[in-house]
C-alpha positions, 0 to 999 in steps of 0.5 A, a space after each residue: 591288385 596284389 592281395 595281402 593279408 589285410 586286403 588289397 594293395 594297388 600294384 603296377 605290373 611291369 614286364 611280368 613283375 608287380 611293383 607297389 608304388 611308394 605311396 601305396 607301400 607307405 599306406 600299408 606300413 602306416 596302417 600296420 603301425 597304427 594298428 600296433 599302436 592302437 592295440 598297445 595303448 588301447 586307444 580305441 581307434 584313435 592314436 596319439 601322433 607322438 606314439 605313432 611317429 615313435 613306433 613308425 620310426 622304428 619300422 621305417 627310416 622317415 623324418 618328420 616332414 616325410 611322415 607329415 606329408 604322407 599323413 596329410 596325403 592320406 587325410 586328403 584321400 579320406 583314409 584317415 582323419 587327423 585331429 588337431 589340438 583341442 587347445 593350441 594355446 599361443 600358436 600362430 594361426 598357421 601353426 594351429 592349422 598343421 598341429 596334429 594331436 591324434 590319428 583316426 583310421 577311417 578305412 580298412 
């Protein structure tokens, strides 16, 4: 493990060098952006997906699909919680399942 300011991040050691897997790096970056948006908007540990994506794209060049896939992976890990729209309106059943409104970070 490589110690960072906020805690620990998993790294793989190869020939005396530590490498951080892509997913672990994304987790760290996503958490940092989440914290910044949370502080700027005083959201109370639950930020809007729109604000989060806008801020994230300023830090790392990812498209919406890459962001969504990473968020869904972190949701499955239990690192964060993705809150769906309260009133999805005219969306299809499939769209209702994947329409995210807010992100709440669960673990530090």
